[in-house]
C-alpha positions in Angstrom: 22.2 22.4 -21.5 18.6 21.1 -21.3 18.4 17.3 -21.0 15.9 15.4 -23.1 14.6 11.9 -22.5 13.8 9.6 -25.4 14.1 6.3 -23.6 10.5 5.8 -22.4 10.5 2.2 -23.6 13.1 1.4 -20.9 11.2 3.2 -18.1 8.9 6.2 -18.0 8.7 9.2 -15.7 6.0 9.0 -13.0 2.9 11.0 -13.8 2.4 14.0 -11.3 -1.1 12.7 -10.5 0.4 9.3 -9.7 3.0 10.8 -7.4 0.2 12.6 -5.5 -1.8 9.4 -5.1 1.3 7.4 -3.9 2.1 10.1 -1.3 -1.4 10.2 0.0 -1.5 6.4 0.3 1.9 6.4 2.1 0.7 9.1 4.5 -2.9 7.9 5.2 -3.4 4.3 4.2 -0.7 2.3 6.0 -2.8 -0.5 7.4 -2.0 -4.1 6.5 -4.7 -5.3 4.0 -4.8 -8.6 5.7 -5.7 -7.1 9.1 -9.4 -7.2 10.1 -9.4 -3.8 11.9 -10.6 -0.6 10.1 -7.0 0.3 9.0 -6.7 -3.0 7.4 -10.2 -2.8 5.8 -9.3 0.6 4.4 -6.2 -0.9 2.6 -8.2 -3.9 1.5 -10.7 -1.6 -0.3 -7.8 0.1 -2.1 -6.5 -3.3 -3.3 -10.0 -4.5 -4.4 -10.8 -1.3 -6.2 -7.5 -1.4 -8.0 -8.0 -5.0 -9.1 -11.4 -4.0 -10.7 -9.6 -1.2 -12.7 -6.8 -3.5 -13.8 -9.2 -6.2 -14.9 -11.5 -3.8 -16.8 -8.5 -2.5 -18.8 -7.9 -5.9 -20.4 -11.4 -7.3 -20.5 -10.9 -9.6 -17.6 -12.6 -10.4 -14.3 -11.2 -9.0 -11.0 -10.6 -12.4 -9.6 -8.3 -13.1 -12.6 -5.8 -10.5 -11.5 -2.7 -11.3 -9.4 -0.9 -8.2 -8.3 2.9 -8.6 -8.6 6.1 -6.6 -8.4 6.2 -6.1 -12.1 6.8 -7.6 -15.5 9.7 -9.9 -14.6 7.8 -11.5 -11.7 4.7 -11.8 -13.8 6.6 -13.5 -16.6 8.5 -15.8 -14.3 5.3 -16.8 -12.5 3.4 -17.5 -15.7 6.1 -19.5 -17.3 7.8 -21.4 -14.5 4.7 -22.2 -12.4 2.8 -23.4 -15.6 5.7 -25.6 -16.5 6.1 -27.1 -13.0 2.4 -27.6 -12.6 1.8 -29.2 -16.0 5.1 -31.2 -16.4 3.2 -34.5 -16.0 1.1 -33.5 -19.1 4.2 -32.7 -21.2 7.4 -30.8 -21.3 7.3 -28.9 -24.5 7.1 -25.0 -24.6 7.0 -22.6 -27.6 8.3 -19.1 -27.5 10.1 -16.7 -29.9 13.7 -15.6 -30.4 12.9 -12.0 -29.8 11.3 -12.2 -26.3 12.4 -10.0 -23.4 15.0 -11.6 -21.2 12.3 -11.9 -18.4 10.9 -14.6 -20.7 14.0 -16.1 -22.2 15.9 -16.6 -18.9 13.0 -18.6 -17.4 12.9 -20.7 -20.6 16.7 -21.4 -20.3 16.2 -22.4 -16.6 13.4 -24.8 -17.5 15.7 -26.4 -20.1 18.0 -27.3 -17.3 15.1 -29.2 -15.7 14.5 -31.3 -18.8 11.9 -29.2 -20.6 12.2 -28.7 -24.4 11.8 -25.2 -25.7 11.1 -24.3 -29.3 12.4 -20.8 -30.2 10.4 -19.6 -33.2 12.3 -17.3 -35.7 11.0 -14.0 -36.9 11.0 -12.3 -40.3 12.8 -9.1 -41.1 9.9 -7.1 -39.7 10.3 -8.9 -36.3 7.1 -10.8 -36.8 6.3 -14.3 -35.6 4.3 -16.2 -38.2 1.2 -17.7 -36.5 1.5 -20.6 -38.9 4.8 -21.5 -37.3 3.0 -21.8 -34.0 0.5 -24.1 -35.6 3.3 -26.3 -37.1 5.2 -26.6 -33.9 2.2 -27.4 -31.6 2.5 -30.9 -30.2 0.3 -33.1 -27.9 2.9 -32.5 -25.2 3.0 -28.6 -25.7 1.9 -27.1 -22.4 2.7 -23.4 -22.9 3.0 -20.9 -25.8 4.6 -17.6 -24.8 4.7 -14.8 -27.5 5.2 -11.2 -26.6 2.4 -8.7 -27.5 4.8 -6.2 -29.0 8.5 -6.1 -29.1 10.3 -3.7 -26.8 13.2 -2.9 -29.1 11.7 -2.5 -32.6 8.0 -2.0 -31.6 6.6 -4.7 -33.9 3.1 -5.7 -32.7 2.6 -9.5 -33.0 -0.5 -11.2 -34.4 -1.6 -12.1 -30.9 -5.3 -12.7 -31.7 -4.4 -15.0 -34.6 -1.9 -16.9 -32.5 -4.5 -17.4 -29.8 -7.0 -18.5 -32.3 -4.5 -21.0 -33.8 -4.0 -22.6 -30.4 -7.7 -22.8 -29.8 -8.7 -24.1 -33.3 -6.1 -26.9 -33.0 -7.7 -28.0 -29.8 -4.3 -27.7 -28.0 -4.3 -27.8 -24.2 -1.4 -25.4 -24.2 -1.8 -22.2 -22.2 -1.2 -19.0 -24.1 0.9 -16.4 -22.3 1.8 -13.0 -23.7 4.3 -10.4 -22.2 2.3 -7.2 -22.8 4.6 -5.0 -20.8 5.5 -2.8 -23.8 2.1 -2.8 -25.4 -0.1 -2.2 -22.4 -1.3 1.4 -22.1 -1.3 2.1 -25.9 -2.8 -1.0 -27.5 -6.4 -2.3 -27.3 -6.0 -5.4 -25.3 -8.8 -7.9 -24.6 -7.8 -11.2 -23.2 -11.1 -13.0 -23.9 -11.3 -11.8 -27.5 -7.7 -12.7 -28.2 -7.8 -16.1 -26.5 -5.1 -15.2 -24.0 -4.7 -17.3 -20.8 -1.9 -15.4 -19.1 -0.8 -11.8 -19.5 2.0 -9.7 -17.9 1.9 -6.0 -17.2 4.4 -3.6 -15.5 3.6 -0.2 -14.0 6.8 1.7 -14.7 6.2 1.6 -18.5 3.0 3.6 -18.2 4.1 6.4 -15.9 3.4 4.4 -12.7 5.8 3.4 -9.9 8.5 0.9 -10.3 8.2 -2.4 -8.5 4.5 -3.0 -9.2 2.5 -4.8 -11.9 0.0 -7.6 -12.4 -0.5 -10.9 -14.0 -3.8 -11.9 -15.6 -4.6 -15.6 -15.1 -7.7 -17.1 -16.7 -10.0 -18.2 -13.9 -10.0 -21.8 -15.2 -6.2 -21.9 -14.5 -4.9 -22.5 -11.0 -1.2 -21.7 -10.7 0.8 -22.4 -7.5 2.1 -19.3 -5.6 5.5 -18.1 -7.0 6.2 -16.5 -3.6 5.9 -18.6 -0.5 4.7 -17.2 2.8 1.3 -15.7 3.7 -2.0 -16.2 1.8 -2.2 -12.8 0.1 -3.7 -12.6 -3.4 -6.0 -15.5 -2.7 -2.9 -17.7 -2.0 -1.4 -16.8 -5.4 1.3 -14.4 -4.3 2.6 -14.2 -0.7 3.7 -10.9 0.8 2.1 -7.8 2.4 0.4 -5.7 -0.3 2.3 -2.5 -1.3 -0.7 -0.1 -1.0 1.1 3.1 -2.2 2.4 1.3 -5.3 -1.0 -0.4 -6.0 -2.7 3.0 -5.6 -0.2 4.6 -8.0 -0.6 1.9 -10.6 -4.4 2.2 -10.4 -4.1 5.9 -11.2 -1.6 5.3 -14.0 -3.9 2.7 -15.6 -6.9 5.1 -15.3 -4.9 7.9 -17.0 -3.5 5.6 -19.7 -6.9 4.2 -20.6 -8.6 7.6 -20.6 -6.5 9.2 -23.3 -5.0 6.2 -25.0 -6.0 7.2 -28.6 -5.0 10.8 -28.1 -1.5 9.8 -27.0 -1.1 7.4 -29.9 -2.1 10.1 -32.3 0.5 12.4 -30.6 3.2 9.8 -30.9 2.3 9.3 -34.5 2.8 13.0 -35.2 6.2 13.0 -33.4 7.3 9.9 -35.4 6.2 11.5 -38.7 8.0 14.7 -37.8 11.3 12.9 -37.0 11.1 10.8 -40.2 10.5 13.9 -42.3 13.3 15.9 -40.8 15.8 13.1 -41.2 14.6 12.4 -44.8 15.0 16.1 -45.7 18.5 16.1 -44.3 19.7 13.5 -46.8 21.3 11.2 -44.2 20.9 7.5 -44.9 18.5 5.8 -42.5 15.8 3.2 -42.3 13.1 2.3 -39.7 13.4 -1.3 -38.4 10.4 -3.4 -37.6 6.9 -3.8 -39.1 6.0 -0.3 -40.4 2.3 -1.4 -40.9 1.8 -2.8 -37.4 4.1 -1.0 -34.9 3.9 0.7 -31.6 3.7 4.4 -32.3 6.0 5.4 -29.4 9.0 3.2 -30.4 11.4 3.9 -33.3 14.2 1.6 -34.1 16.4 3.7 -36.3 19.2 2.2 -38.5 21.5 5.2 -39.2 23.6 3.7 -41.9 27.4 3.7 -41.6 27.3 5.1 -38.0 28.2 3.1 -35.0 25.3 3.0 -32.6 27.6 2.9 -29.6 29.5 6.1 -30.7 26.2 7.8 -31.6 24.7 6.9 -28.3 27.6 8.4 -26.4 27.6 11.6 -28.5 23.9 12.1 -28.1 24.4 11.7 -24.3 27.0 14.4 -24.3 24.4 16.6 -26.2 21.9 16.0 -23.3 19.9 13.4 -25.3 19.0 10.0 -23.8 18.3 7.2 -26.2 19.3 3.6 -26.2 20.8 0.9 -28.5 18.4 -1.8 -27.4 16.6 -3.2 -24.3 17.5 -1.6 -21.0 17.9 -5.1 -19.5 21.2 -5.3 -21.4 22.6 -2.0 -20.2 26.3 -2.1 -19.9 26.5 -5.2 -22.1 28.5 -4.9 -25.3 26.8 -7.9 -26.8 24.6 -7.1 -29.9 20.8 -7.0 -29.6 19.4 -10.5 -29.7 16.3 -9.0 -31.4 18.2 -7.5 -34.3 20.3 -10.6 -34.6 17.1 -12.7 -35.0 15.7 -10.3 -37.5 18.8 -9.6 -39.7 21.6 -12.1 -38.8 25.0 -11.4 -37.3 26.6 -10.2 -40.5 24.1 -7.4 -41.1 25.4 -3.8 -40.4 22.0 -3.0 -39.0 22.9 -4.8 -35.7 25.7 -2.4 -34.9 24.2 0.8 -36.4 20.7 0.9 -34.8 19.5 3.2 -32.0 16.1 3.1 -30.2 14.2 6.3 -29.8 11.0 6.1 -27.7 8.4 8.8 -26.8 6.2 9.3 -23.7 5.0 11.8 -21.1 6.5 15.2 -21.8 7.8 14.6 -25.3 7.2 17.6 -27.5 7.6 18.6 -31.1 10.3 21.1 -30.1 12.3 18.2 -28.6 11.9 16.2 -31.7 13.3 19.1 -33.7 16.4 19.3 -31.5 16.8 15.5 -31.6 16.7 15.5 -35.4 19.2 18.3 -35.6 21.7 16.5 -33.3 21.1 13.2 -35.1 21.9 14.8 -38.4 25.0 16.7 -37.2 26.4 13.7 -35.3 25.7 11.2 -38.0 27.5 13.2 -40.6 30.5 13.6 -38.2 30.6 9.9 -37.1 29.9 8.4 -40.6 32.4 5.7 -41.3 
């Protein structure tokens, strides 16, 4: 039985070209980038070149990029270090109810330190109303953190409008966005969209795990989240992971090179799956904002079918999908995103699966997925 992977929003397979780059770096570029000998200078060049590529991909400057271990560290650094640095100015933070746990958990931690966090609701499309940000801004608001696009339902937020709202109201709050799920497919420009802090992870774009970066506007000076050496211009201690940095650079170059092509391909796959399910007559709906959604994520409400049972049945058929964010794997609690969108009494919460496309997803695989979804849905229908 052939196995098929439709969980790219959780993590993505590493691109073959990335694997080659990582191997080459492990074999030949093993010097410490902080060393002054030629081995060290060789590694330093790799870091500096990668930083240029990362910065260009989001319209930033190289000196505004801090290389991290991934999205979670980037989010934690942006949120916690901003709060601790600016607590003398105020202790109010704004975020949304549908953020990734890498944002929500730091917020909960800060609440134990006396910070006040406003959790903005979303509508049934999973959208944060920019006007709600405006209404909740206060003189003591030091940070606004709203994700670029949701990792469970794919809704793309009005980031540029939110950034403009913060600027137009002359708020001193920093604007952070977790762009982990959107980076690589969306046109991101931090200057255009008034973004002060932005988080990225490599393993979502066919790069290695354990690598990512944080954009920090050059006017902002955050303390180091990691204590130790003076790497990353004293912003992030620890010997640079040259193979992973090289791999992420290659992954970013590939993702930027054919971004529109991939989005068009994902749109075709999405359309094909919707058409096949529609023709079958099974009852289903697509969650999220259909007008402004990541093309590679589909949150499917299969009516009257338990998502847990469907998930296990698909797995037995060799198909990998998810019922929500990978960070809650093994957790029987319902999705906090769907709860925020529809409420705990809605059947959608317990009858939704997430299908996500990526490297290697083909039309033939979509056909098989649709056939299995139809067959299993009819069998499992309550």
